[in-house]
Each structure stands twice: as structure tokens, then as C-alpha cells.
mmCIF file of the C-alpha atoms, coordinates in Angstrom:
data_MODEL
# 
_entry.id   MODEL 
# 
loop_
_atom_site.group_PDB 
_atom_site.id 
_atom_site.type_symbol 
_atom_site.label_atom_id 
_atom_site.label_alt_id 
_atom_site.label_comp_id 
_atom_site.label_asym_id 
_atom_site.label_entity_id 
_atom_site.label_seq_id 
_atom_site.pdbx_PDB_ins_code 
_atom_site.Cartn_x 
_atom_site.Cartn_y 
_atom_site.Cartn_z 
_atom_site.occupancy 
_atom_site.B_iso_or_equiv 
_atom_site.pdbx_formal_charge 
_atom_site.auth_seq_id 
_atom_site.auth_comp_id 
_atom_site.auth_asym_id 
_atom_site.auth_atom_id 
_atom_site.pdbx_PDB_model_num 
ATOM 1  C CA . ASP A 1 1  ? -8.144  0.374  2.079   1.00 0.00 ? 1  ASP A CA 1 
ATOM 2  C CA . ASP A 1 2  ? -8.679  -0.098 -1.663  1.00 0.00 ? 2  ASP A CA 1 
ATOM 3  C CA . CYS A 1 3  ? -10.655 3.172  -2.237  1.00 0.00 ? 3  CYS A CA 1 
ATOM 4  C CA . VAL A 1 4  ? -10.825 5.782  0.602   1.00 0.00 ? 4  VAL A CA 1 
ATOM 5  C CA . SER A 1 5  ? -11.071 8.761  -1.827  1.00 0.00 ? 5  SER A CA 1 
ATOM 6  C CA . ILE A 1 6  ? -14.799 9.385  -2.295  1.00 0.00 ? 6  ILE A CA 1 
ATOM 7  C CA . GLY A 1 7  ? -15.119 11.723 -5.197  1.00 0.00 ? 7  GLY A CA 1 
ATOM 8  C CA . ALA A 1 8  ? -16.090 11.846 -8.908  1.00 0.00 ? 8  ALA A CA 1 
ATOM 9  C CA . GLY A 1 9  ? -15.612 8.287  -9.901  1.00 0.00 ? 9  GLY A CA 1 
ATOM 10 C CA . CYS A 1 10 ? -15.380 6.744  -6.461  1.00 0.00 ? 10 CYS A CA 1 
ATOM 11 C CA . GLN A 1 11 ? -18.437 4.958  -5.241  1.00 0.00 ? 11 GLN A CA 1 
ATOM 12 C CA . HIS A 1 12 ? -18.727 3.966  -1.389  1.00 0.00 ? 12 HIS A CA 1 
ATOM 13 C CA . VAL A 1 13 ? -20.215 0.637  -2.129  1.00 0.00 ? 13 VAL A CA 1 
ATOM 14 C CA . ASP A 1 14 ? -17.456 -2.057 -1.177  1.00 0.00 ? 14 ASP A CA 1 
ATOM 15 C CA . ILE A 1 15 ? -14.111 -0.967 0.350   1.00 0.00 ? 15 ILE A CA 1 
ATOM 16 C CA . SER A 1 16 ? -12.548 -4.258 -0.543  1.00 0.00 ? 16 SER A CA 1 
ATOM 17 C CA . ASN A 1 17 ? -13.763 -3.928 -4.277  1.00 0.00 ? 17 ASN A CA 1 
ATOM 18 C CA . ALA A 1 18 ? -14.388 -0.262 -4.833  1.00 0.00 ? 18 ALA A CA 1 
ATOM 19 C CA . THR A 1 19 ? -13.828 1.287  -8.343  1.00 0.00 ? 19 THR A CA 1 
ATOM 20 C CA . CYS A 1 20 ? -12.228 4.797  -8.272  1.00 0.00 ? 20 CYS A CA 1 
ATOM 21 C CA . GLY A 1 21 ? -12.182 7.069  -11.182 1.00 0.00 ? 21 GLY A CA 1 
ATOM 22 C CA . TYR A 1 22 ? -8.573  8.100  -10.405 1.00 0.00 ? 22 TYR A CA 1 
ATOM 23 C CA . GLY A 1 23 ? -7.250  4.624  -9.532  1.00 0.00 ? 23 GLY A CA 1 
ATOM 24 C CA . HIS A 1 24 ? -7.169  2.113  -6.884  1.00 0.00 ? 24 HIS A CA 1 
ATOM 25 C CA . GLY A 1 25 ? -5.120  2.448  -3.560  1.00 0.00 ? 25 GLY A CA 1 
ATOM 26 C CA . ILE A 1 26 ? -6.098  5.955  -2.624  1.00 0.00 ? 26 ILE A CA 1 
# 
């Protein structure tokens, strides 16, 4: 559950190594 918040800077590519705009973990 690295990145569950699919939003502005969060791309649902790899849950294990996803990059979120707001941060990692949520």
C-alpha cells in the first residue's frame, strides 16, 4: 500500500513503487 491515493501526482502504475505528488504511504 505505497500509493493508494490516485490523484494529481499519483499514477496507478506500480503499487509497490508508485510516486505520489503528496507523498508516499497514503
